[in-house]
VOLO-173582 format. One line per field, with one value per residue (C-alpha): residue number from 1; x, y, z; residue in one letter. Coordinates in steps of 0.05 Angstrom, whole numbers. Layout:
k c(NUM, ...)
east c(X, ...)
north c(Y, ...)
up c(Z, ...)
r c(A, ...)
***
This chain:
k c(1, 2, 3, 4, 5, 6, 7, 8, 9, 10, 11, 12, 13, 14, 15, 16, 17, 18, 19, 20, 21, 22, 23, 24, 25, 26, 27, 28, 29, 30, 31, 32, 33, 34, 35, 36, 37, 38, 39, 40, 41, 42, 43, 44, 45, 46, 47, 48, 49, 50, 51, 52, 53, 54, 55, 56, 57, 58, 59, 60, 61, 62, 63, 64, 65, 66, 67, 68, 69, 70, 71, 72, 73, 74, 75, 76, 77, 78, 79, 80, 81, 82, 83, 84, 85, 86, 87, 88, 89, 90, 91, 92, 93, 94, 95, 96, 97, 98, 99, 100, 101, 102, 103, 104, 105, 106, 107, 108, 109, 110, 111, 112, 113, 114, 115, 116, 117, 118, 119, 120, 121, 122, 123, 124, 125, 126, 127, 128, 129, 130, 131, 132, 133, 134, 135, 136, 137, 138, 139, 140, 141, 142, 143, 144, 145, 146, 147, 148, 149, 150, 151, 152, 153, 154, 155, 156, 157, 158, 159, 160, 161, 162, 163, 164, 165, 166, 167, 168, 169, 170, 171, 172, 173, 174, 175, 176, 177, 178, 179, 180, 181, 182, 183, 184, 185, 186, 187, 188, 189, 190, 191, 192, 193, 194, 195, 196, 197, 198, 199, 200, 201, 202, 203, 204, 205, 206, 207, 208, 209, 210, 211, 212, 213, 214, 215, 216, 217, 218, 219, 220, 221, 222, 223, 224, 225, 226, 227, 228, 229, 230, 231, 232, 233, 234, 235, 236, 237, 238, 239, 240, 241, 242, 243, 244, 245, 246, 247, 248, 249, 250, 251, 252, 253, 254, 255, 256, 257, 258, 259, 260, 261, 262, 263, 264, 265, 266, 267, 268, 269, 270, 271, 272, 273, 274, 275, 276, 277, 278, 279, 280, 281, 282, 283, 284, 285, 286, 287, 288, 289, 290, 291, 292, 293, 294, 295, 296, 297, 298, 299, 300, 301, 302, 303, 304, 305, 306, 307, 308, 309, 310, 311, 312, 313, 314, 315, 316, 317, 318, 319, 320, 321, 322, 323, 324, 325, 326, 327, 328, 329, 330, 331, 332, 333, 334, 335, 336, 337, 338, 339, 340, 341, 342, 343, 344, 345, 346, 347, 348, 349, 350, 351, 352, 353, 354, 355, 356, 357, 358, 359, 360, 361, 362, 363, 364, 365, 366, 367, 368, 369, 370, 371, 372, 373, 374, 375, 376, 377, 378, 379, 380, 381, 382, 383, 384, 385, 386, 387, 388, 389, 390, 391, 392, 393, 394, 395, 396, 397, 398, 399, 400, 401, 402, 403, 404, 405, 406, 407, 408, 409, 410, 411, 412, 413, 414, 415, 416, 417, 418, 419, 420, 421, 422, 423, 424, 425, 426, 427, 428, 429, 430, 431, 432, 433, 434, 435, 436, 437, 438, 439, 440, 441, 442, 443, 444, 445, 446, 447, 448, 449, 450, 451, 452, 453, 454, 455)
east c(1552, 1486, 1481, 1415, 1377, 1409, 1464, 1525, 1565, 1640, 1669, 1732, 1772, 1828, 1880, 1924, 1997, 1985, 1946, 2010, 2060, 2068, 2052, 1990, 1963, 1970, 1934, 1876, 1871, 1868, 1810, 1773, 1778, 1754, 1694, 1674, 1623, 1621, 1673, 1730, 1786, 1840, 1877, 1939, 1981, 2054, 2072, 2073, 2128, 2153, 2138, 2173, 2234, 2237, 2229, 2285, 2328, 2315, 2331, 2393, 2417, 2432, 2441, 2420, 2349, 2344, 2372, 2321, 2266, 2291, 2299, 2227, 2199, 2245, 2226, 2152, 2165, 2207, 2149, 2092, 2122, 2136, 2150, 2223, 2209, 2159, 2209, 2262, 2215, 2197, 2269, 2286, 2229, 2250, 2322, 2300, 2256, 2310, 2357, 2308, 2306, 2382, 2383, 2334, 2380, 2446, 2446, 2417, 2472, 2440, 2367, 2319, 2270, 2198, 2178, 2234, 2212, 2140, 2162, 2210, 2161, 2111, 2157, 2126, 2060, 2094, 2130, 2069, 2025, 2077, 2085, 2010, 1999, 2049, 2022, 1949, 1961, 2000, 1943, 1886, 1863, 1873, 1898, 1945, 1987, 1980, 2015, 1976, 2010, 1985, 1915, 1911, 1898, 1906, 1923, 1923, 1950, 2013, 2064, 2045, 1973, 1947, 1876, 1849, 1824, 1760, 1738, 1805, 1815, 1746, 1765, 1831, 1802, 1749, 1803, 1856, 1824, 1753, 1777, 1819, 1759, 1717, 1769, 1759, 1822, 1826, 1867, 1913, 1926, 1975, 1944, 1972, 1989, 1969, 2001, 2003, 1991, 2066, 2076, 2107, 2083, 2044, 2022, 1953, 1980, 1998, 1953, 1925, 1911, 1841, 1829, 1857, 1808, 1750, 1774, 1776, 1706, 1678, 1710, 1694, 1622, 1630, 1572, 1615, 1679, 1707, 1767, 1802, 1841, 1876, 1822, 1749, 1722, 1703, 1696, 1664, 1735, 1806, 1804, 1874, 1846, 1775, 1776, 1700, 1695, 1647, 1649, 1601, 1560, 1537, 1558, 1544, 1595, 1592, 1608, 1665, 1695, 1690, 1722, 1779, 1792, 1793, 1845, 1811, 1859, 1811, 1807, 1842, 1804, 1793, 1767, 1694, 1702, 1697, 1638, 1592, 1530, 1538, 1505, 1570, 1565, 1625, 1645, 1706, 1722, 1771, 1821, 1827, 1752, 1714, 1651, 1644, 1609, 1655, 1627, 1578, 1584, 1523, 1501, 1434, 1425, 1380, 1360, 1365, 1434, 1475, 1535, 1576, 1650, 1704, 1770, 1832, 1891, 1954, 2012, 1971, 1989, 1941, 1963, 1929, 1926, 1912, 1872, 1861, 1790, 1787, 1800, 1752, 1770, 1739, 1787, 1846, 1825, 1819, 1888, 1919, 1888, 1913, 1984, 1984, 1953, 2008, 2058, 2020, 1989, 1917, 1887, 1848, 1799, 1788, 1752, 1744, 1723, 1725, 1797, 1829, 1832, 1851, 1878, 1894, 1952, 1999, 2058, 2107, 2083, 2075, 2143, 2138, 2067, 2085, 2144, 2099, 2046, 2097, 2131, 2064, 2055, 1979, 1945, 1910, 1950, 1985, 2017, 2019, 2024, 2038, 2008, 2034, 2025, 1951, 1904, 1837, 1784, 1726, 1656, 1619, 1550, 1478, 1457, 1488, 1431, 1377, 1393, 1393, 1423, 1481, 1531, 1520, 1529, 1594, 1623, 1602, 1640, 1704, 1693, 1684, 1754, 1785, 1798, 1797, 1781, 1823, 1775, 1714, 1665, 1622, 1651, 1581, 1557, 1504, 1536, 1606, 1636, 1709, 1745, 1817, 1853, 1924, 1959, 1968, 1892, 1875, 1864, 1824, 1782, 1768, 1748, 1703, 1668, 1658, 1628, 1581, 1558, 1542, 1504)
north c(2346, 2379, 2395, 2420, 2390, 2321, 2287, 2270, 2215, 2202, 2190, 2147, 2163, 2117, 2140, 2090, 2095, 2122, 2180, 2201, 2193, 2267, 2337, 2341, 2280, 2313, 2374, 2331, 2298, 2368, 2388, 2323, 2334, 2405, 2384, 2326, 2349, 2325, 2291, 2256, 2207, 2188, 2122, 2120, 2071, 2085, 2121, 2077, 2024, 2043, 1975, 1939, 1983, 1965, 1891, 1896, 1931, 1875, 1822, 1854, 1898, 1948, 2020, 2039, 2014, 2055, 2116, 2108, 2102, 2167, 2204, 2189, 2219, 2279, 2293, 2296, 2337, 2388, 2403, 2398, 2432, 2502, 2529, 2518, 2501, 2448, 2416, 2418, 2385, 2330, 2316, 2309, 2260, 2221, 2215, 2195, 2140, 2114, 2112, 2068, 2020, 2015, 2006, 1947, 1911, 1927, 1862, 1818, 1800, 1735, 1721, 1777, 1754, 1756, 1808, 1854, 1844, 1863, 1924, 1951, 1947, 1992, 2053, 2073, 2085, 2117, 2168, 2180, 2203, 2254, 2281, 2288, 2314, 2370, 2388, 2389, 2430, 2483, 2486, 2499, 2428, 2418, 2348, 2303, 2245, 2179, 2113, 2050, 2046, 2116, 2103, 2036, 1989, 1922, 1858, 1783, 1727, 1716, 1764, 1781, 1758, 1787, 1811, 1866, 1855, 1895, 1900, 1924, 1970, 2000, 2015, 2045, 2089, 2116, 2139, 2162, 2182, 2206, 2262, 2289, 2289, 2323, 2379, 2388, 2352, 2302, 2241, 2215, 2143, 2092, 2033, 1963, 1940, 1932, 1917, 1848, 1837, 1833, 1902, 1878, 1900, 1852, 1870, 1853, 1828, 1862, 1922, 1914, 1988, 1978, 1929, 1979, 2031, 1983, 1968, 2043, 2052, 1994, 2012, 2087, 2071, 2111, 2121, 2121, 2087, 2115, 2082, 2129, 2093, 2107, 2066, 2085, 2029, 1956, 1946, 1895, 1874, 1900, 1959, 1942, 1877, 1900, 1975, 1979, 1955, 1994, 2016, 1975, 2027, 1977, 1908, 1867, 1850, 1778, 1797, 1841, 1785, 1737, 1787, 1799, 1725, 1717, 1771, 1839, 1885, 1941, 1926, 1881, 1816, 1822, 1893, 1871, 1829, 1885, 1920, 1862, 1865, 1940, 2001, 2029, 2053, 2032, 2066, 2060, 2126, 2148, 2196, 2235, 2238, 2230, 2261, 2202, 2161, 2100, 2035, 2029, 1965, 1940, 1879, 1878, 1899, 1959, 1943, 1888, 1857, 1900, 1882, 1820, 1826, 1783, 1780, 1737, 1714, 1687, 1649, 1588, 1514, 1455, 1401, 1339, 1284, 1216, 1176, 1101, 1079, 1045, 1109, 1164, 1229, 1267, 1236, 1248, 1320, 1334, 1307, 1345, 1411, 1400, 1387, 1450, 1492, 1470, 1500, 1565, 1549, 1544, 1524, 1578, 1528, 1453, 1405, 1331, 1267, 1194, 1185, 1253, 1319, 1384, 1438, 1507, 1542, 1599, 1576, 1609, 1558, 1498, 1464, 1473, 1446, 1384, 1370, 1377, 1330, 1279, 1280, 1268, 1203, 1209, 1141, 1131, 1182, 1146, 1205, 1281, 1320, 1395, 1428, 1499, 1560, 1564, 1620, 1629, 1668, 1689, 1708, 1745, 1777, 1767, 1756, 1687, 1669, 1707, 1685, 1608, 1614, 1660, 1609, 1564, 1624, 1642, 1572, 1569, 1633, 1600, 1540, 1587, 1616, 1548, 1555, 1489, 1497, 1453, 1458, 1497, 1506, 1552, 1543, 1534, 1605, 1623, 1690, 1667, 1617, 1604, 1571, 1547, 1560, 1562, 1628, 1639, 1639, 1689, 1751, 1715, 1683, 1748, 1782, 1725, 1721, 1796, 1796, 1739, 1776, 1840, 1812)
up c(2460, 2439, 2365, 2338, 2396, 2388, 2426, 2384, 2418, 2415, 2346, 2341, 2279, 2257, 2206, 2169, 2153, 2082, 2112, 2150, 2094, 2079, 2105, 2061, 2097, 2165, 2138, 2114, 2183, 2214, 2168, 2181, 2256, 2250, 2210, 2256, 2307, 2378, 2421, 2384, 2395, 2344, 2336, 2292, 2254, 2242, 2178, 2116, 2116, 2186, 2215, 2157, 2167, 2241, 2226, 2175, 2227, 2277, 2226, 2196, 2254, 2199, 2220, 2150, 2163, 2227, 2192, 2137, 2190, 2221, 2155, 2133, 2197, 2194, 2121, 2139, 2202, 2165, 2118, 2168, 2230, 2205, 2275, 2293, 2366, 2345, 2298, 2352, 2402, 2353, 2334, 2408, 2418, 2356, 2378, 2448, 2421, 2374, 2433, 2470, 2410, 2409, 2485, 2482, 2434, 2468, 2508, 2454, 2405, 2384, 2368, 2387, 2442, 2420, 2472, 2448, 2376, 2393, 2432, 2380, 2321, 2359, 2353, 2287, 2323, 2383, 2341, 2296, 2354, 2375, 2305, 2293, 2364, 2356, 2287, 2310, 2372, 2333, 2283, 2331, 2348, 2423, 2433, 2472, 2448, 2486, 2480, 2493, 2561, 2579, 2552, 2588, 2530, 2565, 2527, 2537, 2495, 2455, 2426, 2355, 2361, 2427, 2439, 2482, 2553, 2542, 2615, 2641, 2582, 2595, 2667, 2647, 2591, 2639, 2687, 2638, 2572, 2588, 2634, 2576, 2530, 2584, 2583, 2508, 2485, 2429, 2451, 2396, 2415, 2388, 2352, 2340, 2410, 2482, 2549, 2580, 2655, 2666, 2634, 2569, 2501, 2455, 2385, 2356, 2290, 2225, 2210, 2280, 2289, 2259, 2316, 2366, 2341, 2349, 2420, 2436, 2406, 2447, 2513, 2506, 2486, 2422, 2374, 2311, 2287, 2222, 2189, 2140, 2086, 2020, 1984, 1970, 2014, 2000, 1925, 1879, 1858, 1858, 1809, 1787, 1760, 1743, 1724, 1725, 1797, 1841, 1914, 1957, 1994, 2047, 2070, 2132, 2185, 2162, 2090, 2112, 2154, 2095, 2047, 2095, 2102, 2026, 2016, 2018, 2054, 2071, 2146, 2195, 2200, 2275, 2273, 2277, 2340, 2392, 2361, 2341, 2385, 2399, 2368, 2342, 2270, 2228, 2163, 2117, 2082, 2030, 2062, 1997, 1985, 2051, 2021, 1973, 2027, 2028, 2055, 2113, 2153, 2191, 2230, 2193, 2121, 2111, 2039, 1987, 1974, 1928, 1885, 1902, 1914, 1884, 1920, 1919, 1960, 1927, 1958, 1979, 1984, 1990, 2038, 2014, 2067, 2035, 2086, 2092, 2077, 2144, 2183, 2200, 2164, 2222, 2271, 2225, 2213, 2288, 2301, 2242, 2264, 2335, 2309, 2266, 2322, 2369, 2320, 2313, 2245, 2223, 2155, 2119, 2090, 2093, 2046, 2063, 2028, 2050, 2026, 2029, 2067, 2032, 2077, 2049, 2083, 2068, 2025, 2074, 2127, 2082, 2092, 2167, 2166, 2126, 2173, 2234, 2206, 2184, 2252, 2286, 2247, 2247, 2243, 2177, 2137, 2081, 2046, 2049, 1984, 1981, 1920, 1914, 1868, 1885, 1903, 1936, 1898, 1942, 1920, 1975, 1981, 2000, 1928, 1932, 1979, 1941, 1869, 1861, 1791, 1807, 1831, 1771, 1725, 1760, 1756, 1683, 1669, 1695, 1649, 1590, 1605, 1612, 1687, 1725, 1800, 1846, 1905, 1924, 1981, 2022, 2091, 2119, 2103, 2052, 2032, 2012, 1965, 1951, 1893, 1893, 1827, 1802, 1814, 1739, 1731, 1787, 1745, 1692, 1747, 1782, 1717, 1696, 1763, 1767, 1697, 1715, 1777, 1741, 1682)
r c(M, P, Q, G, G, L, Y, I, G, L, S, V, L, K, F, G, G, S, C, L, S, N, A, E, G, L, A, K, I, K, E, I, L, R, S, T, H, G, E, K, A, V, V, L, S, G, I, K, D, S, T, D, L, L, K, S, Y, L, G, E, R, S, R, H, K, L, S, E, F, R, D, R, H, V, A, I, A, Q, K, A, L, T, D, G, S, D, L, S, S, F, N, S, I, L, D, M, E, L, G, R, I, K, G, M, L, A, Q, D, D, E, A, V, P, R, W, V, H, D, H, V, I, T, Y, G, E, R, I, A, V, H, L, L, G, I, Y, L, Y, R, N, G, V, P, C, T, A, L, T, S, E, E, A, G, I, A, A, V, G, E, F, G, S, A, E, A, D, L, E, L, T, K, E, N, M, A, K, R, V, Q, P, L, I, D, R, G, L, V, P, V, I, T, G, F, Y, G, I, L, P, D, G, R, V, A, T, F, G, R, N, G, S, D, Y, S, A, A, V, V, A, R, T, M, M, A, S, D, L, I, L, Y, K, D, V, P, G, F, M, S, A, D, P, A, V, V, P, E, A, K, V, L, S, E, I, T, F, E, E, A, A, E, L, S, S, F, G, A, K, V, I, H, H, R, T, L, D, P, I, I, G, T, R, I, S, L, R, V, L, D, M, N, D, P, A, S, G, G, T, Y, L, T, S, V, R, T, G, R, P, G, D, L, S, V, T, S, K, K, G, M, T, C, L, R, L, N, V, S, I, S, R, S, T, T, E, V, L, C, T, A, C, E, V, L, S, G, R, G, M, A, P, I, S, I, V, T, S, Q, T, S, I, G, M, M, I, G, T, E, D, S, A, R, A, V, M, A, L, E, E, A, T, I, R, G, V, N, R, I, D, A, I, S, D, L, A, I, V, G, L, V, G, G, R, L, E, D, D, P, H, L, L, G, R, C, L, G, S, L, A, E, K, G, V, K, P, R, M, S, G, S, G, G, T, R, I, A, Y, Y, I, I, V, E, E, K, D, V, K, E, S, V, R, A, L, H, D, A, C, T, R)
***
């Protein structure tokens, strides 16, 4: 809408589960929406820990878990919804949705089918949009709560790792959501999942609401996507490990993707896919201090590279495939990756030599991965060793490309601390470098690398 002679396009605002964990969080969302000019759409996660509680309920079939899920929502509603009729309406919706969960499991006394699992764990988001919708409407923000079904977020792919059908979603949003915005309403849409062609629910992966928000921004041709978090933005290191860590005011999409793959939990790793190549502005802001500026993500850097970021991911295992000298490691690697992919697993990083292949994989999948590779009896593989208790430490930023001495200084800082890297590499990019260390050395490694980068 016009604002001072300029056109302000649609802003998509995504709020994470921590932003909804109490009545004060709902009040902050209300103020943010009131202060955001122009047309708006909201995408929500479920309240903090709601998905984990639903997963526990599915695994244990414990009424206690479902009761805890209900009690958490009721506690927030009782403080936020001060009008008795609003509270009554929400409680009715909550009980109706919980009844649907129980009904879906009534006929499934044994293993829970994957499609049922995906459907049930979306109820945190479904209930969250109703809670926030009722609260906002009562407090002067005209809005309407929409499930992904109602908004028309179409999905393709597998349960638990689906992706959006952007073209179909765009058609649906134009018919179902844009008319609501044209009437002056703020749509409050569930994140985390979409609808397959057969009508069943498929989730986008853990923390997939960031991805949902990017899909909404892309298909609604938004000008801005703002992700509100309980952290200040991307930082030069985890402040719990490095207290002097700084907020990165600007990073590129490429840097953000590398940081996410190396363990930074600021955004879902697939969030960038729908908006790369568009003019959508992406910013990560601190829910508790949105005026601080957060981190701006851009396809092209507007200035010189700033601070590097050091991040880490624990719980890693190295699968070392010992290869016969007479065999091509490329051929063996292709076969090994095909075997793992067929079992739904993918290495996070790979390093090869003439006689061995090192594949980093999550420890939770390592036993299954070794079994799959051994069963495949890949020609040329003499032995498979699984080396556990490892971690990936990632070093990311444009300064790696600009400063030829930086990487040597960083590796030297590890040597000074007595840290012995197990593997290292760049993965083919000039702005990221990773080092495999033992888990016990992670904190020391992060501190040493951060210090070397800030000298």
